[in-house]
Steps between C-alpha positions, in 0.01 A plus 500: 500500500455367853497813715439788260626831635350832404836603348496196270142574402579869436787394274258278302260797464791721389605255227148409389380861487826639359518736799807723523747428779458864597143428620466366853256210532343468844189326632299824456615553139195515274515325166320769299595821679861419588613243243277586203379141466138500381252333263631201305844539658338455841321185383824366354678572830240295691540211252880515522476505879288184497749324271812618685381399845279203404185641652142564387378852571216483251212261461282427198185599693619810684820616333687702762195593702542251787878533528486879537148530645379716208148638485275457193630812321846507657816430300875490558602683182351760265433397139756607244428722203174673430143381530312423180173595668582786738151513649392322816271199479202502733438202718158343565453738795548802273835588659820480307750251636807706592819300474745565781870425477658414831835649603667159454838466669801276462450395862146378428623284211792372708264403785267319256792305355629406846152387606454292185844344548416405860170343393689281251746377764 
């Protein structure tokens, strides 16, 4: 995949996420809000992206945190389904850790793939 264009990457996202041809995919397109890709489907998309383009976006120690500069309670996708324990757990400081889901875009994933590809070369 020498010089991966955004159009090629968007087509991969379309096929992998079963996104209708009627939906436009642009750099600013958000996975959850615009494409409905969330939870386990989001995780599977990241794994498929790594396989398809031969890159590592995750690490055993940090998961996706370094690649996407995620904070301690920041995530790329919401969890699917319902919570078994719908109450918040208090941290040592007495505050509840509030998970935040970033507005993760196709452009961010594309840039991460391109960067990982260039580091391999």
